[in-house]
N, C-alpha and C positions, 0 to 999 in steps of 0.2 A: 330049873325052877328052884328058887330058894325057899326054905320052909320059913314060915313066919315066927317060929318058935326059937330060932337062932338069932344072935345079934346081927348077923349079916342080913338075914331075912327081914328082920324089923327095919334095918336101915334102907333096904330096898323098897319096902312098902312105904316108909315114911317119905322117901324121895319121890316115889310115884304119886303119892297123895298130894304132895306139895306141887308137882307139876300139874296135876289134875286141877287143883284149885287155882293155879296161875292161868291156865288155859281158859277156865270158866270166866275169871275176871276179865281177860282179854276180850272174850266173845261178848260179855255183857257191855263192856266199854264200847266196842264197835257198834253194837245195837243201839245204844243210847245216842251215839254220835249220828248214826243214820236216822234215828227218829227225829232228833233235833233239826237235822238238815231238811227232811221232808216237811216237818211242821213250819219251818221258816219259809218254804215255798207255798204254804197255804193248804196243804193237803189234810183232809179230814180223815180221821181214823174211825173204825167201828162200822157197824152195819148201817145200811141206809134205812131210814124210817119207813115203816109200812104206811104211815099216815102222811097225807100231804098237809101243806100249811093251813088250808081251810078246815081240814078235818081236826087238826090240832087246836085251832082257835074254837071250833065248836066243842071239843072236849073240855077246854078251859071254861068256857061259858056254862056248859052243862054241870061241870063240877062245882062251880061257884054256886049255882042255883040249888044243887043238891046238898051242898055244905050248909047252906042256910036252913035247910029243912032237917039237918042232922041225919040224912039218909044216904051218906056217901058210901057207895059200894062200887068198885071199879067196873064191875060188869055192866052196871046201869049207865056208865058214862057215855060211851060211844058204841052203839050196837053195830060194830063192824065184824064181819065174819073172818077176815084175814088177820085180824090183830089179836094179840094175846092180852091178858090182864096187865102184864108187865109193860107192854108197849103203850097201853092206855095211860098207866100211871106216869111213864116216862114222858109222854106227850103232854101231860098236865103239868109236870114239874119243870120242864125245860122252856126256855124262852121261845115263842113261836116264830120270832124273826131271826133266830140264831142260825137255822140252816137254809 
């Protein structure tokens, strides 16, 4: 094992660091290629929505009516026990016909 305080040790650490960076870039490149390949096949990424299309539409309608009243609070939008506040806002902001 070379000490990092000697010129030889510094060289070894520099080479090892360069190899590590090279390997990480190769891994990233392969991952990006794989992601593009599955996206081209039409695969959707991410978690499945807790809300179905009807529930998302209901959330949008409810949000619009509450927005008119200046009383928008995500907890009031869709009273579903299984969905979080983030899920409710996500369902409001995304296109209901997208999924």
